[in-house]
Every structure is written in structure tokens, then in C-alpha cells.
C-alpha positions in Angstrom: 0.0 0.0 0.0 1.4 3.4 -1.0 1.8 5.9 1.8 0.1 9.0 0.2 1.8 11.3 2.7 5.2 10.3 1.3 4.3 11.2 -2.3 5.6 14.3 -4.0 3.3 16.9 -5.5 4.1 15.5 -9.0 3.1 12.1 -7.8 -0.2 13.4 -6.4 -0.9 15.0 -9.8 -0.1 11.9 -11.9 -1.7 9.3 -9.6 -4.8 11.1 -8.3 -5.6 14.4 -10.0 -5.0 13.6 -13.7 -7.0 10.3 -13.5 -9.9 12.1 -11.7 -10.0 14.9 -14.4 -9.8 12.5 -17.4 -12.5 10.3 -15.8 -14.8 13.3 -15.8 -14.4 13.5 -19.6 -11.6 16.0 -20.1 -9.3 15.0 -23.0 -5.7 14.6 -21.9 -4.2 15.8 -25.2 -6.5 18.7 -26.2 -8.1 20.0 -23.0 -5.6 19.5 -20.2 -2.3 21.3 -19.9 0.0 20.8 -17.0 2.7 23.1 -15.4 1.7 26.0 -17.6 4.0 29.1 -17.3 1.9 32.0 -18.5 4.2 34.9 -17.6 7.9 35.4 -18.5 9.1 36.6 -15.1 9.8 40.3 -14.5 13.2 41.6 -15.6 15.1 42.8 -12.5 17.8 45.3 -13.2 20.8 45.8 -10.8 23.6 47.9 -12.1 24.6 46.7 -15.5 23.2 43.2 -14.9 19.7 41.8 -15.0 17.9 38.6 -14.1 14.4 37.2 -14.5 11.9 37.0 -11.6 9.6 34.1 -10.9 7.2 33.0 -13.7 3.6 32.4 -12.8 3.0 28.7 -13.3 -0.3 26.9 -12.9 -0.2 23.1 -12.1 -3.2 22.6 -14.5 -5.2 24.8 -16.9 -8.3 23.1 -18.4 -9.6 24.3 -21.8 -13.0 23.8 -23.4 -11.4 24.7 -26.7 -7.7 25.6 -27.2 -8.6 29.3 -27.0 -11.1 29.1 -24.1 -9.5 28.4 -20.6 -12.2 27.4 -18.1 -10.5 26.2 -15.0 -7.3 26.3 -12.9 -6.2 23.5 -10.6 -3.5 23.9 -8.0 -2.0 20.7 -6.5 -0.4 20.2 -3.1 1.2 17.3 -1.3 -1.1 15.1 0.7 0.3 16.3 4.0 -1.4 19.6 3.3 -5.2 20.3 3.4 -7.5 20.0 0.4 -7.8 23.8 0.1 -4.1 24.7 0.7 -3.6 25.8 -2.9 -6.8 27.8 -3.2 -5.5 31.3 -2.7 -2.6 30.7 -5.1 -5.1 29.3 -7.7 -7.5 32.2 -7.3 -4.6 34.6 -8.0 -3.9 32.7 -11.2 -7.5 32.5 -12.2 -8.0 36.2 -11.8 -5.0 36.9 -14.0 -6.2 34.4 -16.7 -9.9 35.4 -16.5 -10.9 31.9 -15.6 -14.1 31.3 -13.6 -13.6 27.9 -12.0 -10.9 27.3 -9.5 -9.8 24.0 -7.9 -7.3 23.0 -5.2 -6.5 19.4 -4.4 -4.1 17.3 -2.2 -5.1 14.0 -3.9 -7.9 13.2 -1.4 -10.6 15.5 -2.9 -11.1 18.8 -4.7 -12.1 22.1 -3.2 -14.0 24.1 -6.0 -14.4 27.8 -6.0 -17.0 29.3 -8.5 -16.1 32.9 -9.4 -19.3 33.4 -11.6 -21.5 34.3 -8.6 -24.2 32.0 -10.0 -23.6 29.0 -7.7 -25.5 28.5 -4.4 -22.2 28.1 -2.6 -19.1 29.8 -3.7 -16.8 27.0 -2.4 -17.6 23.3 -1.9 -15.6 20.1 -1.5 -16.0 17.5 -4.2 -15.0 13.8 -4.1 -12.3 12.7 -6.6 -14.9 11.0 -8.7 -17.2 14.1 -8.7 -15.1 16.5 -10.8 -17.3 18.4 -13.3 -17.3 17.5 -17.0 -16.3 19.9 -19.8 -19.9 20.3 -20.9 -21.1 21.1 -17.4 -18.5 23.9 -16.9 -19.0 25.2 -20.5 -22.8 25.5 -19.8 -22.1 27.5 -16.6 -19.5 29.6 -18.4 -22.0 30.6 -21.2 -24.6 31.4 -18.6 -22.0 33.6 -16.7 -21.0 35.4 -19.9 -24.6 35.8 -21.2 -23.9 33.8 -24.4 -27.5 32.7 -24.9 -27.8 31.9 -28.7 -26.1 29.3 -30.8 -24.6 32.0 -33.1 -23.0 33.7 -30.0 -21.5 30.4 -28.9 -20.3 29.6 -32.4 -18.4 32.9 -32.6 -16.8 32.3 -29.2 -15.9 28.7 -29.9 -14.1 29.5 -33.2 -10.4 28.7 -32.8 -7.7 31.3 -33.3 -5.4 31.2 -36.3 -2.6 28.7 -35.9 0.4 29.1 -38.3 1.8 25.7 -37.4 4.9 27.3 -35.9 3.9 27.1 -32.3 3.0 30.8 -31.9 -0.1 31.2 -29.8 -1.6 34.3 -28.1 -0.1 35.1 -24.7 -2.5 34.9 -21.8 -3.4 38.6 -21.8 -3.9 38.5 -25.6 -6.3 35.5 -25.1 -8.2 37.6 -22.5 -8.4 40.6 -24.9 -9.5 38.4 -27.8 -12.1 36.4 -25.9 -13.6 39.5 -24.1 -13.9 41.3 -27.4 -15.5 38.4 -29.2 -17.9 37.8 -26.3 -18.9 41.5 -26.4 -19.5 41.2 -30.2 -21.5 38.0 -29.7 -23.7 39.8 -27.3 -24.4 42.5 -29.9 -22.3 45.2 -28.2 -21.8 47.8 -30.9 -19.0 50.0 -29.5 -16.0 48.2 -27.9 -12.7 49.5 -26.5 -9.5 47.5 -26.0 -6.6 49.1 -24.1 -3.2 47.4 -24.4 0.2 49.0 -23.6 2.6 49.7 -26.5 4.7 46.6 -27.3 2.1 44.0 -26.2 1.0 43.0 -29.6 -2.2 45.0 -30.4 -2.0 44.3 -34.1 -1.6 40.5 -33.6 -4.5 40.6 -31.1 -6.7 42.6 -33.6 -5.8 40.0 -36.3 -7.0 37.1 -34.1 -10.2 38.9 -33.2 -11.0 39.6 -36.9 -10.0 36.1 -38.0 -12.3 34.4 -35.5 -15.3 36.7 -36.3 -14.7 36.4 -40.0 -14.2 32.6 -40.0 -17.3 32.1 -37.9 -19.2 34.4 -40.4 -20.3 36.6 -37.5 -18.8 39.5 -39.4 -18.3 39.3 -43.2 -17.0 42.6 -44.4 -14.4 44.3 -42.2 -12.5 47.6 -42.4 -9.2 48.1 -40.5 -8.3 51.8 -40.1 -4.9 53.1 -39.1 -3.3 56.6 -39.2 0.1 55.8 -40.6 0.9 54.4 -44.0 3.8 52.4 -42.7 1.6 50.7 -40.2 -1.0 49.7 -42.8 1.7 48.2 -45.0 3.3 46.4 -42.0 -0.1 45.0 -40.9 -0.9 43.8 -44.4 2.4 42.1 -45.0 2.9 40.6 -41.5 0.1 39.9 -39.0 -2.7 40.1 -41.5 -1.0 38.0 -44.2 -3.1 34.9 -43.6 -6.2 36.7 -45.0 -4.5 36.3 -48.4 -6.7 37.1 -51.4 -9.7 38.1 -49.3 -7.8 41.3 -48.2 -7.0 44.6 -50.0 -5.5 47.9 -49.1 -7.5 51.0 -50.2 -5.1 53.1 -52.2 -5.1 55.7 -54.9 -8.7 56.5 -53.9 -9.9 53.4 -55.9 -12.7 51.2 -54.5 -13.2 47.5 -55.4 -16.1 46.0 -53.6 -15.2 42.3 -54.3 -13.0 41.9 -51.1 -13.9 41.1 -47.6 -11.1 42.5 -45.5 -10.1 46.2 -46.2 -7.1 48.0 -44.8 -7.0 51.8 -45.1 -5.3 54.9 -43.9 -7.8 57.3 -42.4 -6.5 60.0 -44.8 -7.1 57.7 -47.8 -10.8 57.8 -47.3 -11.5 61.3 -46.1 -11.1 64.8 -47.4 -12.5 68.2 -47.1 -14.4 68.1 -50.4 -17.5 65.9 -50.8 -16.0 64.0 -53.8 -12.9 63.2 -51.8 -14.8 61.2 -49.3 -14.5 58.0 -51.2 -15.8 55.9 -48.4 -19.3 57.1 -49.5 -18.8 54.9 -52.6 -19.6 52.1 -50.1 -23.2 51.8 -48.9 -23.6 52.7 -45.2 -24.2 49.0 -44.4 -21.4 47.6 -46.5 -19.1 46.9 -43.5 -20.3 45.1 -40.5 -17.1 45.5 -38.5 -14.7 48.4 -38.3 -11.5 48.2 -36.2 -9.9 51.5 -35.4 -6.2 51.4 -34.5 -4.8 54.1 -32.2 -8.4 55.3 -31.6 -7.2 57.9 -29.1 -6.1 60.0 -32.0 -8.7 61.7 -34.1 -11.7 59.3 -33.8 -12.3 60.3 -30.2 -13.0 63.9 -31.2 -16.6 64.4 -32.3 -15.9 67.0 -35.0 -12.9 65.1 -36.6 -13.0 63.9 -40.2 -12.2 60.5 -38.9 -15.3 60.4 -36.8 -17.3 61.1 -40.0 -16.3 57.7 -41.3 -17.5 56.0 -38.2 -20.8 58.0 -38.3 -21.4 57.0 -41.9 -20.9 53.3 -41.1 -22.7 53.6 -37.8 -24.6 50.3 -38.2 -21.2 48.4 -38.1 -19.6 47.2 -34.9 -16.8 49.5 -34.0 -13.8 48.2 -32.0 -11.2 50.8 -30.9 -7.6 49.8 -30.0 -5.3 52.1 -28.1 -2.4 52.1 -25.6 -3.6 55.4 -24.1 -7.3 56.1 -24.0 -7.7 59.8 -24.1 -9.9 61.4 -21.5 -10.3 65.2 -21.5 -13.3 67.5 -21.3 -13.1 67.9 -25.1 -12.2 64.4 -26.2 -13.1 61.0 -24.8 -12.5 57.5 -26.1 -14.6 56.1 -23.3 -17.5 58.4 -24.1 -17.6 57.0 -27.6 -16.7 53.4 -27.1 -17.7 52.8 -23.5 -15.5 51.3 -20.8 -12.7 49.0 -22.0 -13.7 45.3 -22.2 -10.0 44.6 -21.3 -7.0 46.6 -20.2 -3.4 45.5 -20.1 -1.2 48.2 -18.7 2.5 49.1 -19.1 2.9 48.3 -15.4 1.4 44.8 -15.8 3.5 44.1 -18.9 6.7 45.0 -17.0 5.6 42.9 -14.0 4.9 39.9 -16.2 8.2 40.2 -18.0 6.8 40.9 -21.4 7.9 44.6 -21.4 11.3 46.1 -20.6 11.7 48.1 -17.4 13.8 51.3 -17.5 16.1 53.6 -15.6 15.8 57.4 -15.8 18.8 59.7 -15.9 17.3 63.1 -15.1 19.6 66.1 -15.9 18.9 69.8 -15.0 20.7 72.6 -16.8 21.3 75.9 -14.9 19.7 78.2 -17.5 16.6 76.0 -17.6 16.2 76.0 -13.9 17.5 79.4 -12.9 16.5 81.2 -16.0 18.4 83.6 -18.3 17.7 87.3 -19.0 19.3 89.3 -21.9 21.3 92.5 -21.3 19.5 95.7 -22.2 19.4 96.0 -25.9 21.0 92.6 -26.5 20.6 91.1 -30.0 20.9 87.4 -31.0 23.5 86.1 -33.5 21.3 87.1 -36.4 20.9 90.7 -35.1 17.4 90.2 -33.8 16.7 92.3 -30.7 15.8 90.0 -27.8 12.6 90.7 -25.9 13.6 91.7 -22.3 12.3 89.1 -19.9 13.4 86.0 -18.1 13.7 82.9 -20.3 13.5 79.5 -18.6 13.0 75.8 -19.5 9.7 76.2 -21.2 11.3 78.7 -23.6 14.4 76.6 -24.4 14.5 75.5 -28.1 11.1 77.1 -28.7 11.7 80.8 -28.2 15.4 80.8 -27.1 18.1 78.7 -28.7 21.3 78.4 -26.7 23.8 76.6 -28.9 26.0 75.7 -26.0 23.0 74.0 -24.4 22.5 71.8 -27.4 26.2 70.9 -27.3 26.0 70.1 -23.6 23.0 67.7 -24.2 24.8 66.1 -27.2 27.9 65.7 -25.0 25.9 63.9 -22.2 24.4 61.6 -24.8 27.8 60.8 -26.2 29.4 60.3 -22.8 26.6 57.8 -21.9 26.9 55.8 -25.2 30.8 55.8 -24.9 30.6 54.4 -21.4 27.9 51.8 -22.2 27.5 50.8 -25.8 28.4 53.3 -28.7 26.1 51.3 -31.0 23.0 51.2 -28.8 20.0 52.4 -30.8 19.1 55.9 -29.5 16.2 58.2 -30.2 16.6 61.9 -29.3 13.2 63.7 -29.1 13.6 67.4 -29.9 11.0 70.3 -30.0 10.9 70.7 -33.7 12.7 70.0 -37.0 15.1 72.9 -36.5 16.1 71.6 -33.0 16.4 68.1 -34.4 18.8 69.3 -37.1 20.9 71.3 -34.6 21.1 68.2 -32.4 22.2 66.1 -35.3 25.0 68.5 -36.1 26.2 68.6 -32.5 26.2 64.8 -32.2 28.1 64.4 -35.5 30.8 66.9 -34.3 31.2 65.0 -31.0 31.4 61.6 -32.7 33.9 62.1 -35.6 35.3 58.6 -35.5 31.9 56.9 -35.5 30.7 59.1 -38.4 33.9 58.4 -40.3 33.1 54.6 -40.0 29.6 55.3 -41.4 28.0 58.7 -42.2 24.7 57.3 -41.0 25.8 56.9 -37.4 23.6 59.9 -36.7 20.5 60.7 -38.8 17.7 63.2 -38.5 14.5 61.3 -39.1 11.7 63.9 -39.4 8.6 64.2 -41.6 10.1 66.7 -44.0 13.4 64.9 -44.7 13.2 62.2 -47.4 16.6 60.6 -46.8 16.1 60.5 -43.1 12.7 58.9 -43.4 14.1 56.4 -45.8 16.5 55.2 -43.1 13.7 54.5 -40.6 13.4 50.8 -41.6 17.1 50.4 -41.0 16.9 52.1 -37.7 14.2 49.8 -36.4 15.7 46.7 -38.0 17.8 44.9 -35.2 20.1 43.4 -37.8 21.1 46.8 -39.2 23.8 48.6 -37.2 23.1 52.0 -38.8 21.6 54.5 -38.1 22.5 54.3 -34.4 21.2 57.7 -33.3 18.0 59.2 -34.6 17.2 62.8 -33.9 13.5 63.6 -34.4 10.7 65.9 -33.2 7.8 63.5 -33.3 9.1 60.0 -33.9 6.2 58.6 -32.0 3.4 56.0 -31.5 2.5 53.9 -34.5 4.8 52.3 -37.0 8.0 52.7 -35.0 8.7 49.3 -33.5 12.2 50.0 -32.3 12.8 46.6 -30.5 16.5 47.3 -29.8 16.2 50.9 -28.7 18.2 51.2 -25.5 18.3 54.9 -24.9 15.5 57.5 -25.2 16.5 61.1 -24.8 13.9 63.7 -23.9 14.9 67.2 -24.9 11.3 68.0 -25.8 8.6 69.7 -23.8 6.0 67.0 -23.1 3.0 67.9 -21.0 0.6 65.3 -22.5 0.3 62.0 -20.6 -0.9 60.4 -23.9 2.2 61.5 -25.8 4.5 60.7 -22.8 3.2 57.1 -22.7 3.6 56.7 -26.4 7.2 58.0 -26.3 8.1 55.6 -23.4 6.6 52.8 -25.5 9.3 53.2 -28.1 11.7 51.4 -25.7 9.5 48.9 -23.9 9.9 46.0 -26.3 12.2 43.2 -25.2 14.5 41.5 -27.7 16.5 38.7 -26.0 18.4 37.9 -29.2 20.0 41.3 -29.1 20.4 41.5 -25.3 17.7 44.1 -25.0 16.0 43.6 -21.6 15.8 47.1 -20.3 16.5 50.7 -21.4 17.4 54.1 -20.2 15.5 57.4 -20.5 17.7 60.6 -20.4 15.5 63.5 -19.5 16.7 67.1 -19.9 13.3 68.9 -19.7 11.5 67.4 -16.7 9.2 65.3 -18.9 9.6 62.4 -16.4 7.8 64.4 -13.8 4.7 63.0 -15.4 5.6 59.8 -13.5 4.0 61.5 -10.6 0.7 61.9 -12.5 -1.9 59.3 -11.1 -2.7 58.4 -14.7 0.8 56.9 -15.2 1.0 53.2 -14.5 4.7 52.2 -15.2 7.2 53.9 -12.9 10.9 53.6 -13.6 13.3 51.1 -12.0 15.7 54.0 -11.3 16.0 57.8 -11.4 19.6 59.0 -11.3 21.0 62.5 -10.9 24.8 62.6 -11.3 26.5 65.6 -9.8 28.4 68.1 -12.0 31.3 66.3 -13.9 30.0 62.9 -12.9 29.3 60.2 -15.6 25.8 60.2 -16.9 25.8 56.4 -16.6 24.1 55.3 -13.4 26.5 53.5 -11.0 26.0 49.9 -9.9 25.5 51.0 -6.3 22.7 53.5 -5.9 23.4 55.1 -2.5 23.0 58.7 -3.5 20.0 60.6 -2.0 17.0 60.4 -4.2 14.7 63.3 -4.9 11.2 62.0 -5.9 9.4 64.7 -7.9 8.9 67.1 -5.0 9.9 70.0 -7.2 7.7 68.9 -10.1 4.3 70.3 -11.0 2.8 67.5 -13.0 0.1 68.7 -15.4 -3.5 67.7 -14.4 -5.0 64.9 -16.4 -7.2 67.2 -18.5 -4.3 69.2 -19.9 -3.7 67.0 -22.9 -2.4 67.8 -26.3 -0.9 65.1 -28.5 1.0 67.6 -30.6 0.0 65.6 -33.7 -1.2 67.4 -36.8 -3.4 65.4 -39.0 -4.1 66.3 -42.6 -5.7 64.7 -45.7 -2.3 63.4 -46.9 -0.1 60.7 -45.4 2.9 62.4 -43.9 4.6 59.1 -43.3 5.0 58.2 -39.6 5.6 61.6 -38.2 3.1 64.4 -37.4 3.5 67.8 -35.9 7.1 68.3 -37.0 6.6 71.9 -38.2 9.2 74.3 -36.7 6.5 76.5 -35.3 5.0 78.9 -37.9 5.0 82.5 -36.7 7.1 81.7 -33.6 10.1 84.0 -33.0 13.3 82.2 -32.0 16.4 83.9 -30.6 19.6 82.1 -31.2 22.7 82.7 -29.0 26.1 81.1 -29.5 28.0 82.5 -26.6 25.9 81.8 -23.5 27.6 79.1 -21.3 25.5 76.5 -19.6 26.2 74.0 -16.8 24.6 70.9 -15.3 23.2 71.7 -11.8 21.6 68.3 -10.9 21.1 64.7 -11.9 19.4 61.8 -10.1 18.4 58.1 -10.4 15.8 55.8 -8.9 14.7 52.3 -9.8 11.6 50.3 -9.6 11.1 47.4 -7.2 9.1 44.2 -7.5 6.2 45.7 -5.5 5.9 48.6 -8.0 7.4 51.1 -5.6 10.5 53.2 -6.2 13.6 51.7 -4.6 15.8 54.3 -3.0 18.2 52.2 -0.9 21.5 50.8 -1.9 22.1 47.4 -3.3 23.2 46.2 0.2 20.0 47.6 1.8 17.8 46.0 -0.9 19.5 42.6 -0.5 19.2 42.7 3.3 15.5 43.6 3.1 14.7 41.0 0.4 16.6 38.1 2.1 14.9 38.9 5.4 11.6 38.7 3.8 12.3 35.0 2.9 14.3 34.3 6.1 13.3 36.2 9.2 16.4 35.1 11.2 19.9 33.8 10.6 19.0 30.4 12.2 16.2 30.0 9.7 18.6 30.7 6.8 21.2 28.4 8.2 18.7 25.5 8.7 17.5 25.9 5.1 21.1 26.1 3.8 22.2 23.0 5.7 19.2 20.9 4.6 19.3 21.9 0.9 20.6 19.1 -1.3 21.8 21.8 -3.8 22.8 25.2 -2.5 22.3 26.5 -6.1 18.5 26.1 -5.7 18.5 28.6 -2.8 20.6 31.1 -4.7 18.3 30.7 -7.7 15.3 31.5 -5.5 16.9 34.6 -4.1 17.8 35.7 -7.7 14.2 35.4 -8.7 13.4 37.8 -5.9 15.9 40.3 -7.3 19.0 39.5 -5.3 21.9 39.6 -7.8 25.0 38.2 -6.1 27.5 39.2 -8.8 27.1 43.0 -8.4 26.8 42.5 -4.6 30.2 40.6 -4.7 31.8 43.4 -6.6 30.7 45.8 -3.9 31.3 43.7 -0.8 34.1 41.4 -1.9 34.7 39.2 -4.9 36.4 36.4 -2.9 33.5 35.8 -0.6 31.2 32.8 -1.0 27.6 33.4 -1.8 26.7 32.1 1.6 29.1 34.6 3.3 27.7 37.5 1.2 24.2 36.7 2.3 25.0 36.1 6.0 27.2 39.3 6.1 24.8 41.6 4.3 21.5 40.3 5.7 22.5 39.2 9.2 25.7 41.2 10.0 27.9 38.1 10.3 31.7 38.4 9.7 32.4 36.9 6.3 35.1 34.3 5.3 36.6 34.2 1.9 36.2 30.9 -0.1 40.0 30.3 0.3 39.7 30.6 4.1 36.8 28.1 4.1 38.8 25.7 2.0 41.9 26.0 4.2 39.7 25.3 7.3 38.5 22.0 5.7 42.0 21.0 4.9 43.0 21.5 8.6 40.3 19.0 9.6 42.1 16.3 7.6 39.0 14.2 7.2 39.9 13.2 3.6 42.2 10.5 5.0 39.3 8.0 5.2 39.0 7.9 1.4 41.2 6.1 -1.1 43.9 7.9 -3.1 41.8 8.7 -6.1 38.7 9.7 -4.2 40.8 11.9 -2.0 42.4 13.5 -5.0 38.9 14.2 -6.5 37.8 15.9 -3.2 40.9 18.0 -2.9 40.5 19.2 -6.5 36.8 19.9 -5.8 37.9 22.0 -2.8 40.3 24.0 -5.1 37.5 24.5 -7.6 35.3 25.8 -4.8 38.0 28.2 -3.6 38.3 29.6 -7.2 34.7 29.7 -8.4 32.2 29.0 -5.6 29.7 26.3 -4.5 27.4 26.2 -7.6 30.0 24.8 -9.9 31.1 21.9 -7.7 27.5 20.7 -7.1 27.1 19.7 -10.8 28.4 16.2 -11.4 29.3 17.3 -15.0 32.3 19.0 -13.5 34.0 15.6 -13.5 34.1 15.7 -17.3 36.1 19.0 -17.3 39.7 19.9 -16.6 41.5 18.9 -14.5 39.2 16.0 -13.6 39.2 14.5 -17.1 43.0 14.0 -16.8 42.4 11.8 -13.7 40.0 9.4 -15.5 36.5 9.3 -17.0 33.6 10.6 -14.9 32.3 7.1 -14.3 35.8 5.9 -13.1 36.0 8.9 -10.7 32.5 8.2 -9.3 33.5 4.5 -9.0 36.4 5.5 -6.7 33.8 6.4 -4.1 31.8 3.2 -4.6 29.1 4.5 -7.0 27.0 7.7 -7.6 25.1 7.7 -4.2 28.4 7.4 -2.3 29.9 10.3 -4.5 26.9 12.5 -3.7 27.2 11.6 0.0 30.9 12.6 -0.1 30.1 15.9 -1.8 27.3 16.6 0.8 29.9 15.9 3.6 32.4 18.2 1.9 29.7 21.0 1.9 28.9 20.3 5.5 32.5 20.8 6.4 32.8 23.9 4.3 30.0 25.6 6.2 30.7 24.1 9.6 
């Protein structure tokens, strides 16, 4: 008879839970998935290094169809209660949007019904009473209000599978399903909010695919506001629509297609005959998807809104990263509350988006102001109006050439100290400013420009050659251009996956625009080592972090003193100033700065240098840095202001409340590396800590010293202490030689390396004999493991 209490959690799953679920009618191959990791693990940045936090992983997710998750099961060992896993399972179910939640220890199931329709929210079920797929699906449909066969057919339609293993991430599945369920219930106006970089276009494709394939919607119009975005969509995510799809261009209409992609500007105009959308009957389309709907379609008097009004009988789905809410303009007023929201903060927490540091730099003339002498003229002979000019005037009404040079020098210093080829976007106030910045950067990087003249490029809406280089800038495989200076390189169509530095030398007082600009850097690209990025702020734009509407604080805000490097140091012990001096704009004071017209201006809007605006240009006014600061963003979403040592101490003590507790866990652990991995997942990075505290210390000593104030020993000291005990004499010659060599390896590289038996296949062990011969010298693998365990015990005695 098997002792259930002695079984592992995996045994409980395979011997009791899986048989009970399959006996209830769930298909093992198509409806049951085990050990499902549905997040990536937050990227944790410390100094120049990063690690991944813990992934969220469910023991079981049960699906009615591959695209419809219905239930989560959390398993526990039999020594725990039936409901021991319930709170963890509820957390997962909430994230996944799943209504039915189960916990089990192999004796029974505890079921929690999140629909609110059950007589009892929680009840215990015998192993043989697990509900069937049909039963849970029926209850799911009742919960969602899917009453008709047509509604259920639309929801049951599978997503498009390209055969390459790509499937929607959990939040994309939530967004797709919530949208399709809203359509199935005849909701006419639907809003979907997803942070930049989370795959809005792919999500839109899957929504359209399922509605089209189920024949719920037959003629569909996808509207975007940038030509490059329409082309990218057609050639990439929407490609599977094939011959059923067309792009409206040259103001030509062909009514034989089913999927239409169009630029807003291609179907609107001031003159009646320009409004070619009227060549379609008002009921021609039954679905319109509006990308970046926070732009023009939210405003009642916009030309774009006219298209939506004309096709008012169609279902309208709005997609945006930043729903606009002001007194004048409201996405929610038009579309209603979002059916699903996935924020920047959530994306960073899940590890799908890159976190970022902020280097905030204040310049004396910006902060203290500058006033001309009486009768002073600028370099062009223009008499300067007598008043105090400060940050809001810089590069708009007053151009200080030395200020531009200072900003360019800080950018250059940062890239030189980190990676001279890191893709960089410099946001300037207008085209004139972007051109001056380009010149300053060229002059400060003569060697790089000599290598390739495209090292620095101005990419603005008016400049053909610069715009032509945009594809190369956003292509990870192309080294050049490295630095792009622009005034409105923003929002749609600029998928700069490898952008590692965003420079803000632009006045930004719109939360919408700020979020879009931050979104240029939030994509992760592991192949090119892009896990996080830096924002260098010269015009206090990052004070918008303090706005309650912002949901993705930085991991660090750094302010170097005068003459200090702009690169944040690995140890962040300087005093942190958190926005006390800032006056963030109220939520209503929004202005995207985007100018829309009847022609496609590429990917940039609002680049005009400011018609009618007087600009004074001065070449001889000196400027200085007066302040810089850094903070970074912790796992709980709060700004971390303590040093690396303080953070380590606090984090370790969260897991181990006392030294004794840590020592007990350390001594009992079969592999010490498992404990170190757990700490790493909680943000404790031992390598930068070792560089600060002492490179020769063992990980164990680092933790005991920093977290519990214990005097540390070096690895060499620990190894010498073991030698003094002379306990190796009980082993044969070869076994003793192996242990002595393991001890030397420990002294050189640490405990993790000697725990892996594969070390016996490497130098110098392979010169002593094969791995199996060396293990045999101990009397077999169990005896070798026991000897290694005794060695560790002596090391940490």
C-alpha cells in the first residue's frame, strides 16, 4: 500500500488528480495542460546586470477549446489540506480570466466558483465528482450571457494557428475572448486598451480572424493613421487573410474583397467628392477596427469620426495604448469602458515589457532662467525681448547653442561608457532643433561618423533621406543609423525593438504623448540583449511619472553631480529626490501635438518648426549641469531608493526572518544553487553584490554578512579550514584527489560549480580518468553524492 503522505506533489498529480479529471471526460491531449508558465518573469535590473523574476506557473489549466480556458487546478502534497492551494489558484484564475478554480491534495477537490451564480461559492468534491467539460461550459456561457447558438459559435471559433507554435499570450487571449464575447452579445462599441509593445495588431488580427471565420462578421475595415503601419499590418500579422484582403489606395474602390485595410487619410477629405468611403453603402461593412483610436476618432468633430458615423450600423472596435480622457475628447464616451485593459505596469511585472532607468539632468539656464542684457541682440541681429527665459522657452523661443552641445555631450558620454552602437532616439522640440542636435552629435562623434556617415541621422517628416532610413533604424540586424534625432518619432509604426536609450529634450505635457514615447523602448529583444532601457531627461518630462494616470514607474532615477558620468553607477546610494519640485500637469491638460491632414505624412506628425514663432539664437551663453538623479523600480511597484546592500538585506529577510532560519535551510538543501536561484528570482543579484562587498566571498558569506551582519570568510579561508580537519584520510587515493580538486575549484569559483556532477568531465578531472571511473572510486554515484554533501557540510561548519 502506497503511503500517500510520502508522495511528492508531482506524484499526487499523476496518480490522483489527472486520472480524476480524465475520468470526468476531459481530453488529456486537447483540454488538459500541466505546469503552464503564463508569464515570463519580471526583468530585474541591478547595475549593468539583469535577471528574471519568478514566472507564474499553474499546475493545471483546463480548456474547453484551445482558445477558451475554463479552470485552474493547484495541486499540493497530501500532507497539506485540500484547500491549501486555493489562494494561489485564485490569483492565477483572476489573471487568466478563468471562472472555475480548484485545489487538491489528492484526497478530494475544493472548488471555487467565481461566476456568482452558484448557491455556494466554495464546496468540496470527491475525486470522482469532478465536473465535466460540458457542465463547466454551460455554466461559463450562462455567466458570460452567451445565450444563442450564433453567439456560442463565434466564441468557440479557434484562433489562427500558423503551425509554428505561436499562440496568443494569456493577456492577448483575454483581450480576444472578451472582445469576441462582447460582439457575440451584440455590443456595438468596444474599447480595448493594451500597452505599446504588447501585440495590439496581432490581437486585432486574431479577433478579426475568428469573427470572419465564424461568419459573425463578413466585411471588415481596419483603419490606421500611418501608411507604414497599414503596410506592415498587411504584410505581417494580417498575411493569412490572403486574397480576401486589400489595401484601399489611390482612392480606388473595389467591392469584391472582404477585408479592407485603409489609412484614415485615404478615405477622407474636405471636399465631398474626396470622401471616397461614400462609394460604399452605409451598411457595406459590419465591423470596423480603429487602431490608435485615441487620436482623431475620439473627437466628435474630426474627419475620422465622420467615417464611423457613416458606417454607424457596423460594430466599432477601438484599439489604443492610451485612451484619451479630457473635457473635449473622450475615447470612453464614444466606445464605453474597456472590455479589457493590459497596462505598461502589468507588462513589466509579467516580464513581457522592458523596465527602464531614468537619468534626469537639470541645466542651470533651464532651472534658474536667463535674461538678456538691455538692448542685446541674438547672433542674427534680432533684438531679444527683455524678460526671463527658462525651461519652457528653451529651443522654442530661445536657442542656446552651447546648451545643445551640452545635451549632445551627455548623450555621447553615456553611449561611450555603455555601448556606442546602442540604438538611440533623441526627441527634440521641432525640426530645427532636431537638425541642430544632429550636427552637435556628428561633431562629437567624428570617428563613428567616419566609420559610417549614417551613425547619426535626422529622421523627421520633412526629410526624405532620413525617413528612408527608418526601416534600417528599427531593424535589429542593421547597425546604422545608431542615433535618430527627431521631433515626433512617436506612436504607431515605429517598432524599435532594440532601442536602449531614449533622450527627452522636448517639452511634453501630455500624458498620452509621454506614454507613447516611453513605449518606443519597452519592447524586449532577447536575441540582441535588450532587456531594459534608459531614459535621459533634460526637460523634466519624467515628472509625469507623478501623475496618477501613469502606470509604469521607472526602476531607477539617477542624478549625477556636475562632472559625474551620466551612466548610473551599480551601487545607488545617493540621495533620491522624488518629484517634490515637479508640478505635473493635471490629467485634463492634454495635447498630443499631432497634426493630421488629408495626406499621409509618413510616420511623423506635428514636425513643423512653429510657424510665426520668433526664435532667438545665441552662440556664446555658457550652460552647466546643476543636478542629476536616479531611482529604480522594485518588484512591488514602488520606487527603490536604498543601496544594493539595503535592498539585499530587506529581500533576504523577507524570505528568512532570522539567521537560524537561513542556516537551517542552507544545511538541509541538497543543492545550494537552488536557494541562490530563488533569491535571484526575488531580485538579489550576487555578482554585483560581490563586486561591492568582496569578490572572494562565498555566496553564503555574502548573504550572512549583508543580511545578518555576520563576519564573512573568503572561499579560500573556508577551503583551508576544511584541509585542517584532515577528514579526507578516510578515502582512497583517487577519491581523496577528487575531493581535494573539488575544494580547489570551490576556492576559485564557488559552490554552484562543484555541485554539478558534470564538473567531473572537465579539466583537471578528465585527466584523472573518466567521470564514471572517478565516481566508482567512491563506490558509485550515491556514495559520491554523499561525499560531496559531507564536503559542503565541512565547508559551512
